[in-house]
matplotlib code that plots the C-alpha trace (Angstrom):
import matplotlib.pyplot as plt

x = [-1.4, -1.3, -4.9, -4.0, -1.0, -3.1, -5.7, -3.1, -1.4, -4.8, -5.7, -2.3, -2.7, -6.2, -5.2, -2.0, -3.5, -5.6, -2.6, -0.5, -2.6, -6.0, -7.7, -10.9, -9.1, -6.6, -7.4, -8.0, -4.7, -2.8, -4.0, -1.1, 2.1, 0.3, 2.3, 0.1, 0.4, 1.6, 4.4, 7.1, 9.1, 8.1, 10.1, 13.0, 13.2, 11.3, 7.6, 6.6, 3.5, 2.5, 0.0, -1.5, -3.5, -6.0, -5.1, -2.1, -4.2, -7.7, -9.7, -10.8, -14.0, -13.2, -12.2, -9.4, -9.4, -6.5, -5.3, -2.9, -1.4, 1.2, 4.1, 3.6, 0.8, 2.4, 2.3, -1.2, -2.8, -3.8, -3.9, -4.2, -4.3, -4.3, -4.6, -4.2, -2.0, -0.6, 2.7, 1.7, -1.9, -4.6, -7.0, -10.2, -12.4, -12.5, -15.5, -16.0, -18.9, -21.1, -20.6, -16.8, -15.5, -12.0, -12.0, -14.0, -13.8, -12.0, -12.5, -9.2, -9.5, -12.4, -12.2, -14.9, -13.8, -10.2, -8.7, -9.5, -8.5, -9.0, -11.9, -11.4, -9.8, -10.0, -8.6, -6.1, -6.3, -3.4, -5.0, -7.6, -9.2, -11.0, -11.8, -10.6, -12.3, -10.3, -11.8, -13.2, -10.6, -7.6, -4.9, -1.8, 0.0, -1.1, 0.2, -1.4, 0.3, -0.4, 0.7, 0.4, 0.6, 1.4, 0.6, 0.6, 4.4, 5.4, 4.3, 5.6, 4.7, 3.8, 4.5, 3.7, 2.1, 3.3, 2.2, -1.4, -1.8, -5.1, -6.2]
y = [-73.1, -75.6, -74.7, -71.0, -71.8, -74.0, -71.2, -68.6, -71.0, -71.7, -68.0, -67.2, -70.1, -69.0, -65.4, -66.2, -68.8, -66.3, -64.0, -66.6, -67.3, -66.7, -70.1, -69.0, -67.5, -64.9, -61.3, -58.9, -57.2, -60.2, -59.9, -57.8, -59.4, -62.7, -62.9, -64.2, -62.4, -65.4, -63.5, -65.7, -65.7, -67.8, -70.9, -70.3, -74.0, -75.3, -75.8, -79.5, -78.8, -78.7, -76.4, -78.5, -77.0, -79.2, -77.4, -75.4, -73.2, -71.8, -69.1, -65.9, -66.5, -70.2, -71.9, -74.2, -76.6, -76.0, -78.5, -77.6, -80.9, -82.0, -84.1, -86.6, -87.6, -85.6, -82.4, -81.3, -77.9, -76.0, -72.6, -71.4, -68.1, -68.3, -65.7, -66.0, -63.1, -61.6, -60.2, -58.9, -58.0, -60.4, -61.3, -63.4, -64.9, -68.1, -70.4, -72.4, -74.8, -73.9, -77.3, -77.0, -77.6, -76.2, -72.9, -69.7, -66.8, -63.6, -60.2, -58.5, -54.7, -54.0, -57.4, -59.8, -63.4, -62.6, -65.0, -68.0, -68.7, -71.5, -71.9, -73.2, -76.6, -79.2, -82.1, -80.7, -82.3, -83.3, -81.6, -78.9, -78.4, -75.3, -73.5, -70.2, -68.4, -66.1, -62.7, -61.9, -60.0, -61.5, -62.7, -63.2, -65.8, -66.0, -67.9, -69.1, -67.9, -69.6, -69.1, -72.5, -73.2, -76.6, -75.0, -71.6, -71.4, -73.2, -71.7, -70.9, -67.6, -67.1, -70.6, -70.6, -72.9, -73.4, -70.6, -70.8, -69.3, -67.4, -66.7]
z = [32.6, 29.7, 28.9, 28.6, 26.4, 24.1, 23.8, 22.9, 20.4, 18.8, 18.5, 16.9, 14.4, 13.5, 13.0, 11.0, 8.6, 6.6, 6.2, 4.6, 1.5, -0.2, 0.2, -1.7, -4.8, -5.9, -5.2, -8.1, -7.1, -8.3, -11.9, -13.1, -11.8, -11.0, -7.7, -4.8, -1.5, 0.4, 2.3, 0.9, -2.3, -5.4, -6.3, -8.6, -9.8, -12.8, -12.1, -11.7, -13.8, -17.4, -19.2, -21.9, -24.8, -26.7, -29.9, -31.1, -33.5, -33.4, -35.1, -33.4, -31.5, -30.9, -27.7, -26.6, -23.6, -21.2, -18.6, -15.8, -14.6, -12.1, -13.4, -10.7, -8.3, -5.5, -7.6, -6.6, -7.2, -4.0, -5.7, -9.3, -11.2, -15.0, -17.8, -21.6, -22.8, -25.9, -24.6, -21.2, -22.1, -21.0, -23.8, -24.2, -21.6, -19.6, -19.5, -16.3, -15.9, -13.0, -11.2, -11.2, -7.7, -8.2, -10.2, -10.7, -13.1, -12.0, -13.6, -14.0, -14.4, -16.7, -18.5, -17.6, -16.9, -18.1, -15.6, -13.6, -10.0, -7.5, -5.1, -1.6, -2.3, 0.5, -1.5, -4.0, -7.5, -9.7, -12.8, -13.5, -16.9, -18.2, -21.5, -22.9, -25.8, -28.1, -28.7, -32.2, -34.3, -32.5, -35.0, -33.0, -30.9, -27.3, -24.3, -21.1, -18.0, -14.7, -11.1, -9.5, -5.7, -4.3, -0.9, 0.7, 0.9, -2.3, -5.6, -9.1, -10.9, -14.6, -15.7, -19.5, -22.1, -25.6, -28.0, -29.3, -32.8, -33.3, -36.8]

ax = plt.figure().add_subplot(projection="3d")
ax.plot(x, y, z, "-o")
ax.set_aspect("equal")
plt.show()
């Protein structure tokens, strides 16, 4: 009897786990509202993370290094979805080194590499760094928007950086 109960419990756990979050990255469907399909509501409290820009001003066609970092060692990053936007419109492209163990590019809509998302992360880091390249011809202020997950049930949606002026 105990063996049967353990088998049923294990089967339920294995089937339920994939439904709670996307361990290998955000789906393309999350690009618009940046809300992960974790079957729970986002946190309403202030996010315990910072989005740090290496520069406050760049020229069109140039890049900026972005770091998403927890405010303390316990504020690790299990999931991530970031876009750089002007208003609500994603702009530019992300550059991710091929040997990066934490993130990958995501094509939102018809825009190549217009977002980054997490890979399957076994040991969540406290900080993740990546690059964004402003499109040629852009001359507006942009902001980095990130949805950051501490785990499958605790996440913050559309946390923003300071403004980045693009000339």
